[in-house]
N, C-alpha and C positions, 0 to 999 in steps of 0.2 A: 504493500500500500504506500503510495507516494505522499509527500508532504502536502500536495495540493488537495488530497482526498481525506486527510485526517488531521486532527489537532490533539495535542496532549492536554489532559486535564490533571492539574496538580493541586495538592493541598500542602502548603508549605513547600518543603523540599522533597516530598514524596509524590510519585506519580500515582494518581487514582485510577486512571484508565485512559481509554482512547475514544475520542468522538469522531465519527466518520460520517460521510455523506453518501447516500445511495444515488444512483442515476436519476431517481424521481425527485431528488432534492430533500427527501426525508433524512433526518439525522438518526444515527444509531450510537449507542454507547456500550462499551464493554469494560468491565472492571479489570484492572491489572491483577494477574494472579498473586503477585507479591503483596499488593494492597489487601487482598482477601486473607492471605495466609499469615500476614504479619499484624493482624489486629485492626485493620481498617474498618471504618463504619460505613453503613449505607448512606449515600449522600442525599437521599430523599426517602420519605416514607413510601413514595410511589416507585422506587427503584431499589428493591432488596438486593442483597449481594449476589444472588443467583439469577438476577433478572435479565442478564444479557442473553439468556437462552430463550427468552419469551418474545414472540412477535408483538404481543400487546405491550410489553415493556418497551419495545423499540419505539412505538408511538408515544409512550409516556416519556421516553428519553428526549424526543424532539420537544415535547411540551415543556419539560423541565428546563432544558437549556435555552429554548427560545424565550422563556419567561424571564431570563436574565437581561433581555434587551429592552431598550426604551421603546415607547409606543407613540403612535400618532405623529404630530408635528415634530416632536423631539427626535423620533427615529428618522424622519425625513431630513432633519438638520444634520444628523450624524452621517447619513448617506452622502450628503453634499460635502460635508467638511472633510471626510476621509476618502472621498471619491471611490466608493466601493459599491458593488451591486446591492440592491435592496433584497438581500437574501440572508436568512437567519445564519447560515453557516459562515458566509463571508463576513457578516457583521461581527460574529464572535471572533473570527480570525483577526479582525481589525481592532476591536476594542475590548476583548475578553480578559485582558491581563489583570484588571482590578474590578472584580464583580462584587455584587452584594454577597456577603458570606466569606467563606475561606477559600473558595476555589479560584484558581487562575487557569485560563484557557490560552495556550500558547502554541505557536507553530512547532512541528515535531523537532525541528533542528534547534529549538531554543529551550533552555532549562532555566528554572528560577534561580539556580545557583549563581548565575551571572549577575543577579541583583541582590546578592546577600548583603553587600554594603550599600544600604539604601541611601539615596541622596534626595535633598529637597532644596528648592530655590525660593527665596522670599519674593512675594508678589508686591511690587510697589504700587503706588496710587495710579500711575499711568497705565500699568499693565492691567490693573483691576478695571479701570475705565474701559480698556480695550475689550476685556472679557465681557463686560456689561453690554457693550455695543454688539459683540458677536454672539452673545449668550453662550459662552463656553471658551475653550482653549483655541488659540490661534492655529489654524491648520497650516499656515505658511511656515511655522517654526520647524527647525530641524536641529540635529546635532545635540549639544548639551542641553539646550532649552526645549527639547521635544516635549510635546504634551503627553500626559500619561495615557496609557491604554486602559480605558475604563468602560464598564457596561453597567448602567444603572436603570432598572426598570421604572416605568412610569411615564406620564405624558408631560410633566413639567420640565422646563429647561433647568438643568442642574449639572454640577460636576463635583469632583472630589478634591478635597484639599487637606492639608495638615496644618493644625493650629498649634503654635508654640509661643508661649508668653503673650497670648492674645493676637499675635501676628499671623497672617495667612501665608502659607507656603504651598508651592506647586510640587507634588510628588513627581520625581523623574522615573521614566520607565514604568516598572511594575511595583514601585515602592508603595506600601500601604498608606492609606489616608486615615485621618481621624474624624473628619467632618464631611458632610455634604453641603455644598454651597448651592443655594437655590436663587434663581433670578425671578423678579416679579413678572407677572403675566402681562403681556402686551395686549391681550384681548379682554381680560376681566380685571376690573379694578380691585385693589385692596386684598388680593388673595393671600399674600404673605402676612399682612397684618391680621387678617382673619384667622389664618393658621396659628400665628403666635398667640392670639387671644384664645382660640379654641384649645390649644395645648395647655395654656395656663389655667383655663377654667376646668379642664379635665383633671389636671393635677389637684386642684382644690376640691374636686369631687371624689378624690381618693383613687384615681386610676393611675397605674404606672405608665409614665409617658417618657418620650425622648426629651433631651435637653435641647431647647430651641431658642435661638437668639436672633434678633433683628439688628441690622446695622445700616446706617445711612452712608451712601457713597455719593457725594455731591447731592444731586436732586433725586437720585435713585435709591432703592431699597434692596438689600440682599438679606438672605436668611442663612444662618449656620446651624445645622442640626448635628449634634454629636452622635457618632455612629455607635449603636449598641453592639454591633458585630465586630468591634475592635477593642483590644485590651492593651493598655500601655502600662508596662511594668515599671518598677522603681528605677530600673536602669535606663528607662526611656525607650526600650524596644517595643515596637508596635506589633502585636500578634493579631492575625485574622481569626475570627470565630465563625464557625459555619452557621448558616441560617437558611431557611427556605420559606417563601410565602405559601399561603394556603392553596393557591392554584397549583403550585409545584407539588406540594405534599399530597394533594388529592388527585393529581394527574390531569388537571384541566389546562387548556391553552389560555393565554392572556386574553384572547378574544371572548372567553367565557368566564370573565371575572364577576359578571353580574348574574344574579339568580334568574332574572327574567330573560337573560340571554343564553340560557342553558348551563349556567354555572352552578357552583355549590350553593346550598341553602345555609341558613344559620344553623340548622340542626346538623348538617354535614360538618360544619366547623366545630360545633360543640362536641360531637362524637370524636373528631380528630384529637382535640385537646384531651378529652377523657381517656382516650386510648394511648396517648403518647407522652403526656406530661409526667414529669417526676413528682409533681405536687398538684395532682388534678383538682383537688377541692379548691385550692387557692386560685388556680388559673381559670377554672370554670366560673367561679364567682366574678373574677376580673372580666372575663369574656361577656357574661351577662350584663355587668355594669357598663361595659363599653357599648353594648347595643342599646341599653336604656339611655345612656348619655347621648348617643347619636340621634335618637328620636327626639329627645327633649331639647338638645342644643341645636338642632337643625342641620346636622351633618347627614345628608342623604347619600353621600358617596363612600360610605364605609363598606367596601366590597372585599372579596376574598384576597385581593393582592395588597390590602392594607392591614392584613394580619399575617404574622410570621411565627415560626418556631425557631428558637435560638438553641443551638447546641453549645452548652457552656464548657469551660475548661475542665470542669470536673466530670464531664461526660453526661451530665443531666440534660434532658430536653425540657425546655420551658417555653411558655407563651412569651413572646418578645414584648418589650414595651410598645405602647401604641403610638402611632404616627399618622401624619396626613389628616389631622383633626380640624377640618375646615367646615364652618357652619355654612354650607353651600346654599341653603334655602334663602340666605340673605343676599345672594349674588344673582343678579338678573340674567335671564337667558340660560340658566342651568336647569336641568331636570330636577324636580323636587320629589319624585317617587323614591322610596327607600331602596337601597341596594339589596338589603335583606328584608323580606316580608316579616311582619310580626303577626302571628295567628292568621296567616293567609292574606294580610292587608299590607299594601305597599304605600297607600296614601297616608302620610304621617299625621294628617289632620283627623284621621278616623281610627287611630290607634288608641284605644282606651283600655280599661281594666279587663274587659272580656278577651281582648286580643293578647294581653300579657298573660292571662291565665291559660289561654290556649297554647302559647309558646312554652310556658312552664310544663304543661302536660306533654308536649312533644319532646321536651328535653328530659322528661321523667324526673322533674324537680317539683318539690312541694309548691303549689301555687301561692300559698300564703307567704313563703319565703321570697318569691319573686316580687309579689305585690308590696312587700315591706321595702324591698330595694327601690321599686318604682316610686312609691309614695314618699319615701325618705328623700330621694333625690329631687322629686318634683317639689317638695316642700321647701327645699333649701337652695335650689339652683338659681332662681331668680335673684335673690339677694346676693348670692355668690357672684353672679354675672355682673351685677352693678359694682361690686367691690373690685372685680377683675378689670372692668372698664376704667375705673378710677386709677388703678395701678398702671394699667397700660398707657393711659393718656398722660399720667405723671412721668412716665419714662420716655414716651415717643411723641407726645403732643396730641392735640385734639384730633379725634377721628369720628365725625358725626355719623359715618356709615355704621358704626357699632350699634347705634340706636335700632337699626333694623334687626340686628342679631338679638337684641334684648326683647324686641316685640315678638319675634319668633319663639324665643324661650318662654316668655309669659304665656303665649297661646298654647304651646305644647304642654306646659306644666298643668294648665287648667284642663286640657283634654285628658291627660293622664289621671287626674284626680276626679274626673266626673263619675257620677254613680249611675248605674243602670238598674 
């Protein structure tokens, strides 16, 4: 098999297996025998260690690896920037060196040992301004200043960086990053501000969330999200932690991330956590509270790719901290139907106690326990949102658009508390 037909999949300095492309364009994955025999783990719940012998698993392999790639306009931008065909395999060849999780996807002739001495370059204000203009790394660069090879799923414009002493650095080659840098949307106003507010509000509601910071760059805004799939030791060394989103774990393509598009349901996600988490009671409660928060806070875009499993250093599999917490119902021209139905209902304005009890029954959870969560959050979220708005505006200045978010929250909390 030639280098043009296959790529090496690495975890640290160990080769996990071989990713190849069939004439049809479908990708296949085969674990390296040494990875299996020397204690390697399954890189996905959908790809057990013996899965390379299964035709079904070959389809799942394509889904798993394609899910590492950006979507929509962000994908189109990558295709243009790297001058590569709009093909899953070719995109992974071009940008798979720094993926979500611990895997690196490299040409066969390349090994990660070449990057053992990781290097970073400070990004000055001029370069950051150029990145804002291009929404990413400059494709014209080469040599020592070459942009990193990265693959981040999602539709937002974003890239990876390393933060040291508060300063932003560019990882060279396949050097691991510590943060995700997001650019504000050119199409929808206030997306980053709303995400910052939503993340802070979710934290005040007791949800485990990512660390999220807004920064002003001239007249523009950027966001820095600390990566939960990276661990920086006391010696400064950055380790990659494996993770997979729920589409990958359940064997769905990124095109099926929404339930009404043929993707997983909330019950599918609940069962995945129940069957895989090392602390299922804690993680299942967090997952239920996340869905309750999404409905009450107006985040209709909490789909299967905004949930992930984290494979920790101690080997435990846990539900990852929550991310992409945007109150989308306060943004014009975005769909308001819930990504996950509650009791068969996707219209958030019609989700009341009966729907929550139905969801509890589907999850085989005591309805009174779920209703206690719903009522407790509904009783406190409005006041918490006003406090969060005051804190946000104290740090970042007035943002009248947040009033729309508060109105949605008040409406949804009243709906949750109504009696039938």
